[in-house]
C-alpha positions in Angstrom: 21.2 1.4 23.2 20.5 1.8 26.9 16.8 1.7 26.4 16.8 -1.7 24.6 15.6 -5.0 26.1 13.7 -3.3 29.0 10.2 -4.1 27.7 9.5 -0.5 26.7 7.9 -1.4 23.4 5.5 -3.8 25.2 4.6 -1.3 27.9 4.1 1.7 25.6 2.0 -0.5 23.3 -0.3 -1.5 26.1 -0.7 2.1 27.1 -1.5 3.0 23.5 -4.1 0.2 23.3 -5.7 1.4 26.5 -6.0 4.9 25.2 -7.4 3.8 21.9 -10.1 1.8 23.8 -11.0 4.9 25.9 -11.2 6.9 22.7 -13.8 4.5 21.2 -11.6 2.8 18.7 -12.9 -0.7 18.0 -9.9 -2.4 16.5 -6.5 -1.9 15.0 -4.9 -3.5 11.9 -1.3 -3.9 10.9 1.2 -5.5 8.7 4.3 -6.5 10.7 7.6 -7.6 9.3 8.9 -11.0 10.4 11.1 -9.4 13.0 8.3 -7.6 14.8 5.6 -10.3 14.2 6.5 -12.4 17.4 6.1 -9.4 19.6 2.7 -8.6 18.2 1.5 -12.1 18.7 2.6 -12.0 22.4 0.2 -9.0 22.8 -2.7 -11.1 21.6 -3.2 -9.8 18.1 -4.9 -12.2 15.7 -3.2 -13.4 12.5 -5.9 -13.2 9.8 -4.1 -14.3 6.7 -1.2 -12.9 4.6 -1.1 -10.2 2.0 -0.6 -11.1 -1.7 2.6 -9.5 -3.1 3.0 -8.6 -6.7 6.4 -7.4 -8.0 6.9 -6.8 -11.7 10.4 -6.1 -13.0 10.9 -3.3 -15.5 13.9 -3.5 -17.8 15.6 -0.1 -17.5 18.6 1.7 -16.2 18.0 1.9 -12.4 18.2 5.6 -12.1 15.8 5.8 -9.1 17.8 3.2 -7.1 21.0 5.2 -7.8 19.4 8.5 -6.8 18.3 6.9 -3.6 21.9 6.0 -2.8 23.4 9.3 -4.0 21.5 11.9 -2.0 22.3 15.0 -4.1 20.7 13.2 -7.1 17.5 12.5 -5.3 15.8 15.9 -5.8 16.8 15.9 -9.5 15.3 12.4 -9.9 12.1 13.4 -8.2 11.6 16.3 -10.6 12.3 14.0 -13.6 9.8 11.4 -12.3 7.2 14.1 -11.7 7.8 15.5 -15.2 7.3 12.1 -16.9 4.4 10.9 -14.7 2.9 14.4 -14.9 1.6 13.7 -18.4 -1.1 11.5 -16.7 -1.3 13.3 -13.3 -4.9 14.2 -12.2 -6.8 15.6 -9.3 -6.0 14.0 -5.9 -9.4 12.9 -4.7 -11.1 10.2 -2.8 -12.4 7.1 -4.5 -13.8 3.8 -3.2 -11.4 1.2 -2.0 -11.1 -1.5 -4.7 -11.2 -4.2 -2.1 -14.7 -3.3 -1.1 -17.4 -6.0 -1.7 -20.5 -7.5 -0.2 -19.8 -8.6 3.4 -16.2 -7.2 3.2 -14.8 -4.4 5.4 -12.3 -2.0 4.0 -10.4 1.2 4.9 -12.3 4.3 3.6 -10.3 6.3 1.0 -12.0 9.5 2.0 -10.9 13.1 2.6 -9.6 12.3 6.0 -7.3 9.5 4.7 -6.0 11.8 1.9 -5.3 14.5 4.5 -3.3 12.0 6.5 -1.5 10.7 3.3 -1.3 14.0 1.3 -0.2 14.5 -2.2 3.5 15.3 -2.7 6.2 14.7 -5.2 6.3 11.0 -4.5 2.6 10.3 -4.0 -0.1 11.3 -6.4 -2.9 10.1 -8.7 -2.9 9.4 -12.4 -5.7 9.2 -14.9 -4.9 6.3 -17.3 -7.7 5.7 -19.8 -10.8 5.1 -17.7 -9.0 4.3 -14.5 -7.8 6.4 -11.6 -4.5 5.1 -10.2 -3.0 6.0 -6.8 0.8 5.6 -6.9 3.9 6.2 -4.9 7.5 6.4 -5.9 10.3 5.2 -3.5 13.9 4.1 -4.1 13.4 3.4 -7.8 10.1 1.5 -7.3 6.6 2.4 -8.4 4.0 1.3 -5.9 0.3 0.9 -6.8 -1.7 2.1 -3.8 -5.0 1.3 -5.4 -6.9 1.5 -8.7 -10.4 2.7 -9.4 -11.2 -0.5 -11.3 -13.6 -0.8 -14.2 -15.4 -4.0 -15.3 -13.2 -4.2 -18.4 -10.0 -6.2 -17.8 -8.4 -4.4 -20.8 -8.5 -1.2 -18.7 -6.2 -2.8 -16.1 -3.9 -4.0 -18.8 -3.6 -0.5 -20.1 -2.8 0.8 -16.6 0.0 -1.7 -16.2 1.4 -1.0 -19.7 1.4 2.7 -18.9 3.0 2.3 -15.5 5.7 0.1 -17.0 6.4 2.8 -19.6 6.7 5.4 -16.9 9.0 3.1 -15.1 11.1 2.5 -18.2 11.4 6.3 -18.9 12.2 7.2 -15.3 14.6 4.4 -14.4 12.2 2.8 -12.0 13.1 -0.9 -12.1 10.0 -2.4 -10.3 6.2 -2.1 -10.3 4.7 -3.5 -7.1 1.5 -3.7 -5.1 0.1 -5.6 -2.1 -3.5 -6.7 -1.8 -5.6 -9.1 0.4 -6.1 -12.4 -1.3 -9.5 -12.7 -3.1 -10.1 -8.9 -3.4 -11.0 -7.5 -6.9 -7.5 -6.3 -7.8 -6.0 -9.6 -6.7 -8.6 -11.5 -8.9 -8.0 -9.2 -11.9 -4.3 -9.5 -11.8 -4.6 -13.3 -11.7 -7.1 -13.2 -14.5 -4.5 -11.5 -16.8 -1.8 -14.0 -15.9 0.1 -12.5 -12.9 0.9 -14.7 -9.9 1.4 -13.4 -6.4 3.8 -14.5 -3.7 2.7 -14.8 -0.1 3.6 -11.6 1.7 3.7 -10.3 5.3 1.0 -11.1 7.8 -2.3 -9.2 8.2 -3.0 -8.8 11.9 -5.7 -7.3 14.0 -6.2 -6.3 17.7 -9.9 -6.3 18.6 -10.4 -3.7 21.3 -14.2 -3.7 21.4 -15.4 -4.0 17.8 -17.6 -7.1 17.8 -16.8 -7.4 14.1 -15.6 -10.4 12.0 -12.1 -8.9 11.4 -11.1 -11.8 9.2 -13.6 -10.4 6.7 -11.6 -7.1 6.2 -9.5 -6.7 3.1 -6.7 -4.3 2.3 -4.7 -2.7 -0.6 -1.3 -1.2 -0.6 -2.7 2.3 0.1 -3.9 1.1 3.5 -0.4 0.2 4.7 0.9 2.2 7.6 3.6 2.2 10.2 
């Protein structure tokens, strides 16, 4: 506790931003929780909207949540989740960010990003019908990182039905994703009757980009700490 309230976060952040600028990085994006948000605003980040939050409850025995609380059960649960989801598991490969659109900036889901966020027993890709789905499993929740969307809305319905089935069989009580308002996945979810809640802030720090950062859109796979 001796290091607290000495301004170390502010000073190290400033040094990091200076180094990033020297390395040619144009801007930084982030998704701060309410506790850290005021600190970022003091460092002149811009608040460019809020993420849309979708959380769908799955009626099941919450085995994943229990395994997260009882540590010796966690590796057993991971194997069970991998066994069930493995029926749809497919090659871990890049695919275009579903938020991409004309005049919209996105994070590239390329080989470099997949190397930074590698496949493991809680993060992998599924082939459900015609759709490629990037998921993660954490504390009894299935997160949808992104979906390689088709033009047929019925394909998305099939993805959600299958993920709910996986959740039911594995004791995962929640299916969730987070997307920028107005992106394709947000629009498709609304089209089939789901409604989002306003989530955490989307913020940017422009180092030297000369870009309209409020035109960038994100999906759950883009979240980082």
